[in-house]
C-alpha positions as CSV (number, residue, x, y, z in Angstrom):
1,X,172.7,-27.7,138.3
2,X,172.4,-30.8,136.4
3,X,169.4,-31.4,134.1
4,X,167.3,-34.6,133.9
5,X,168.8,-35.5,130.8
6,X,172.3,-35.1,132.0
7,X,171.5,-37.2,135.1
8,X,169.6,-39.8,132.9
9,X,172.7,-39.9,130.7
10,X,175.0,-40.2,133.8
11,X,173.0,-43.1,135.0
12,X,173.0,-44.9,131.8
13,X,176.8,-44.7,131.6
14,X,177.3,-46.0,134.9
15,X,174.7,-48.9,134.4
16,X,176.9,-50.3,131.5
17,X,180.1,-50.1,133.6
18,X,180.9,-53.1,135.4
19,X,183.1,-53.0,138.6
20,X,186.9,-53.9,137.9
21,X,186.6,-53.2,134.1
22,X,187.8,-50.1,132.4
23,X,186.2,-48.5,129.2
24,X,187.1,-46.0,126.6
25,X,184.8,-43.1,125.5
26,X,184.1,-45.2,122.1
27,X,183.3,-48.2,123.9
28,X,180.9,-46.5,126.2
29,X,179.4,-44.6,123.4
30,X,178.8,-47.8,121.6
31,X,177.3,-49.6,124.7
32,X,174.9,-46.8,125.5
33,X,174.0,-45.1,122.3
34,X,175.0,-41.9,123.5
35,X,177.1,-39.9,121.2
36,X,180.9,-39.8,121.9
37,X,181.0,-36.1,122.7
38,X,178.1,-36.5,125.2
39,X,179.8,-39.4,127.0
40,X,182.7,-37.4,127.4
41,X,180.9,-34.6,129.3
42,X,179.3,-37.3,131.3
43,X,182.6,-38.9,132.1
44,X,184.2,-35.5,133.1
45,X,181.2,-34.8,135.3
46,X,181.4,-38.5,136.9
47,X,185.2,-38.0,137.5
48,X,184.5,-34.7,139.2
49,X,182.0,-36.4,141.5
50,X,184.2,-39.3,142.3
51,X,181.8,-41.9,140.7
52,X,184.6,-42.8,138.1
53,X,188.3,-42.7,138.2
54,X,191.0,-42.8,135.3
55,X,192.2,-46.4,134.9
56,X,195.1,-47.1,132.7
57,X,196.5,-46.4,129.2
58,X,195.5,-49.1,126.7
59,X,194.1,-49.7,123.1
60,X,190.6,-48.9,122.6
61,X,188.7,-52.1,121.4
62,X,186.8,-50.2,118.8
63,X,189.4,-47.5,117.4
64,X,192.5,-49.3,118.3
65,X,194.0,-46.0,119.5
66,X,195.7,-45.7,122.8
67,X,193.4,-44.2,125.4
68,X,193.2,-43.4,129.2
69,X,190.4,-45.6,130.1
70,X,188.1,-44.8,132.8
71,X,186.4,-47.2,135.3
72,X,184.0,-47.0,138.3
73,X,185.2,-45.9,141.6
74,X,185.4,-48.3,144.7
75,X,182.8,-46.8,146.9
């Protein structure tokens, strides 16, 4: 069962994601103000529920490291 804090964090992550664009965990953390580890947990939950999908391997705009980005699923 998800808590209200978890649901609120999921909504915040989804709200900053624009359709057609992919995001790294660091980028989402910077955009939402949620720490990277919590963003990671929310993304895993959103992947499991089908709200986001894994996108492509690309450099993170913040860290420069190669990351597997995620994006909103087409619904």
